[in-house]
C-alpha positions in Angstrom: 15.6 96.7 250.0 18.6 95.9 252.3 20.1 98.5 254.4 23.9 98.4 255.0 24.8 98.8 258.6 27.1 101.8 259.2 30.5 100.6 259.9 31.6 100.8 263.6 34.3 103.3 263.9 37.5 101.8 265.2 37.8 102.6 269.0 40.6 105.1 269.6 43.9 103.6 270.2 45.0 104.2 274.1 47.8 106.4 274.4 51.1 104.9 275.3 51.7 105.2 279.0 54.4 107.6 279.9 57.2 105.8 281.6 58.4 107.2 284.9 61.8 107.0 286.3 63.5 108.1 289.6 67.5 108.8 289.2 69.5 109.6 292.3 72.6 111.7 292.0 71.0 113.4 289.0 72.8 116.8 289.3 76.0 115.7 287.8 78.0 112.8 286.3 76.4 109.5 285.3 73.2 110.4 287.0 72.8 113.6 285.1 73.6 112.0 281.8 71.0 109.2 282.4 68.3 111.6 283.5 68.8 113.8 280.3 68.8 110.7 278.1 65.5 109.3 279.5 63.9 112.7 279.2 65.0 112.7 275.4 63.3 109.3 274.9 60.0 110.7 276.3 60.4 109.5 279.9 59.0 111.4 283.0 62.1 111.8 285.2 62.5 112.8 288.6 65.9 113.6 290.0 67.0 113.2 293.7 70.1 115.0 294.7 71.5 117.1 297.5 72.4 119.7 294.8 69.5 122.3 294.1 68.0 121.6 290.7 69.3 123.7 288.0 66.7 126.1 286.2 67.8 124.5 282.9 67.5 120.9 283.9 66.5 119.5 280.5 63.1 118.4 281.7 64.1 116.6 284.7 62.0 117.4 287.8 64.6 117.9 290.4 64.1 117.5 294.3 66.5 118.1 297.0 66.7 114.6 298.7 69.7 113.2 301.0 69.4 109.7 299.8 71.6 108.7 302.8 68.8 109.7 305.1 66.3 107.1 305.5 63.5 109.4 306.6 64.1 111.8 303.6 63.9 109.0 301.2 60.7 107.5 302.6 59.1 111.0 302.6 60.1 111.6 298.8 58.9 108.1 297.8 55.6 108.9 299.2 55.0 111.3 296.3 55.8 108.6 293.7 52.9 106.9 292.5 53.9 104.1 289.8 57.4 103.7 288.5 59.1 101.8 285.7 62.8 102.6 286.6 65.0 103.5 289.5 68.6 104.3 288.8 70.8 104.4 291.8 73.6 106.8 290.5 74.4 108.9 293.7 77.8 108.3 294.9 80.9 109.9 296.7 84.4 109.2 296.5 86.3 108.0 299.7 90.1 107.8 299.4 92.3 107.3 302.4 94.8 104.8 304.0 92.9 102.2 305.9 95.2 102.4 308.9 94.2 106.1 309.4 90.9 106.6 307.7 88.4 108.6 310.0 85.5 106.6 311.1 83.3 109.7 310.0 84.6 109.3 306.5 84.1 105.5 306.4 80.4 105.9 307.6 79.6 108.7 305.2 81.0 106.7 302.1 78.9 103.7 303.0 75.9 105.7 303.9 75.9 107.4 300.4 77.2 104.6 298.3 75.6 101.6 299.9 72.9 102.4 302.4 71.3 104.7 300.1 70.9 102.1 297.3 69.0 100.0 299.8 66.9 102.9 301.3 65.7 104.0 297.8 65.2 100.4 296.5 63.1 99.6 299.5 61.0 102.8 299.7 60.1 102.5 295.9 59.4 98.9 296.1 55.8 99.1 295.9 55.7 101.8 293.1 58.0 99.6 291.0 56.1 96.5 291.6 52.9 98.2 290.4 54.6 98.6 286.9 56.9 95.6 287.0 59.8 98.0 287.0 63.6 97.9 286.9 66.3 99.0 289.3 69.6 99.7 288.0 72.5 100.2 290.5 75.5 102.1 289.4 78.4 99.9 291.0 82.1 100.2 289.9 85.1 98.2 288.6 86.4 98.9 292.1 83.7 96.5 293.3 85.6 93.7 291.6 89.1 94.7 292.2 90.9 96.0 295.3 93.0 99.3 295.3 95.1 101.0 297.8 93.6 103.9 299.8 90.1 102.8 298.8 88.8 100.7 301.8 85.6 102.5 302.1 84.7 103.0 298.5 85.8 99.5 297.3 83.7 97.9 300.2 80.7 100.1 299.4 80.6 99.2 295.8 81.0 95.4 296.4 78.1 95.7 298.7 76.1 97.2 295.9 76.9 94.1 293.8 75.8 91.6 296.5 72.7 93.9 297.3 71.7 93.7 293.5 72.0 89.9 293.6 69.8 89.7 296.8 67.1 92.1 295.6 67.0 90.6 292.1 66.4 87.0 293.5 64.0 88.2 296.1 61.9 90.8 294.1 61.6 88.6 291.0 58.3 87.5 292.3 57.2 90.9 292.4 58.1 91.6 288.8 61.0 93.9 289.6 64.3 93.2 287.9 67.5 94.5 289.6 70.8 95.0 287.5 74.0 96.4 288.4 76.3 98.3 286.2 80.0 98.5 286.8 81.7 101.3 284.8 85.1 101.8 284.1 86.8 105.3 284.7 84.3 107.7 283.3 84.7 111.3 282.8 82.6 112.5 285.5 83.3 115.8 287.8 84.6 113.4 290.5 87.0 111.6 288.1 88.1 115.0 286.5 88.9 116.2 289.9 91.0 113.3 290.9 92.8 113.5 287.6 93.5 117.2 288.2 94.8 116.8 291.7 96.9 113.6 290.9 94.6 111.2 292.6 94.3 109.4 289.4 96.8 109.0 286.4 95.2 109.2 283.1 98.0 107.5 281.4 97.9 104.5 283.8 94.3 104.1 283.2 94.6 104.0 279.5 97.4 101.6 279.6 95.4 99.4 282.0 92.2 99.6 279.8 92.4 97.4 276.7 90.4 100.0 274.6 93.0 102.6 275.8 90.4 105.4 276.9 88.1 106.7 279.6 84.3 106.4 279.1 81.9 109.4 278.5 79.0 109.6 281.0 76.5 109.5 277.9 77.9 106.0 276.9 77.0 104.7 280.5 73.7 106.5 280.3 73.0 104.8 277.0 73.7 101.4 278.4 71.4 102.1 281.4 68.5 103.0 279.0 69.1 100.1 276.9 68.5 97.7 279.9 65.0 98.9 280.1 64.2 97.2 276.7 62.4 94.0 276.4 65.5 92.5 274.8 66.9 92.3 278.5 63.9 91.1 280.1 65.7 87.9 281.5 68.6 89.9 282.9 68.4 90.5 286.6 70.2 89.7 289.9 73.6 90.4 288.2 76.2 93.1 287.6 77.4 93.9 284.1 80.9 95.3 283.4 81.0 98.4 281.1 84.6 99.2 281.2 86.5 98.9 277.9 87.9 95.6 279.2 89.5 96.9 282.2 88.2 94.1 284.7 89.3 91.3 282.5 92.8 92.5 281.6 95.4 90.7 283.5 98.3 92.0 281.5 99.6 95.0 283.3 
């Protein structure tokens, strides 16, 4: 008489690892839209911003962090264990004629728009390396084209483009990808204020943009999210335009 061996039950499948992200500038604009999109996709998202987190933050864990303050960034990074994505979206505007631009204004724009990108990336390098993570730096079309009264802002964003290339080259051996995104004019609170006060002319922007429109922050957020997919595993050390054709257009 033969005895059939009981079938071994299949081992339980390991639960998929929850992906973790830190998004700077998560209280508004592109940062807020990106943080919300990631949460909807099942990510665990921590937002760093100077603005206190909203009680209704759509699942984003908000922390008050001045990303232009190196010590504050290091302290916040100490609480991050493993990280799949860092989105450097914090930024401020900085218009003013170069001949009369106050040094304090110059310093602050470069501190928030450029120095902070380096501080956060460096402080979270270990956490990103642990999970072979991705850094997405939000640059700007003004990193590639000069404009009057934008000496500080254009310089800072151009620095983000080069920093993206350097870190992407240097940290590839650590399993970290670094990609920049240069959005066109996007309907963020900063841009809406400039439109309302006459600092920007919506008709001129539409005429200059082949697609004839401004972007929505959710569109940029969707693009950032897409960059986390394996499809883009070979994309690093570069900055991608996302601007409706604005940068390429020489017919204006």
